[in-house]
C-alpha positions, 0 to 999 in steps of 0.5 A: 500500500505504501508503494502505491501511495508513494507512486501516486503522490509522486505522480501528482507532484507535477502540475501538468499531471494534476491538471490532467487528473482535474480534467479527467474528474469531469469525464474521460478524454482522449490524448488530444483532448487532454493535450489541448490546454497545454503548450507541450507536445502530444508525446509529452502529454502521453508520457504524463498519462503513462506516469499517471497510469503506472501510479494507478490513477488512470486507465485507458480503453480502446473504442474503435480508433479512440483510446480514452483515458479514465480516472480511477476514482478508487485510487483517489479515494485511497489517497483521500483516506490516507490524508483524512486520517492525519487531518482528523488527528490534527483537527482533534488536537486543535479542538482539544487546544481550543477547549483548554484555551476556552476553559482558561480564565482570562486573567491567567491567559493575560498573566501567561502572555505577560510572562511569555513576553518577559513582563515581570510586572503584575497583571494589569488588574492587580496594578490598577487595584494597587493604584486605587489604594 
């Protein structure tokens, strides 16, 4: 599984290949159709498609003279699942941090902020009370 992920992410590292995948997400297309938006040769686009095919992201069929390229949605789902696993972990950590910060009294947060900046004076609320006395 890791080799498949490595190959897929390596293939998607190229902006032309990402654009091809984006185009194929709207439906299958021929080599000529995929080459239209790029200022590169058909041979270069064919090589990009071969890289995507080797990575398991696309596949080709033959329909008479046409050889349409198709996006493998299951391969994209595997990539998305891998990314989601780590995204969800990160989001959970941020939610816990948000909870801790929400539970912390404002004065404690102010004091911690002052101590972080190296401000050794008492918090403002304490200084204000000292002046009143």
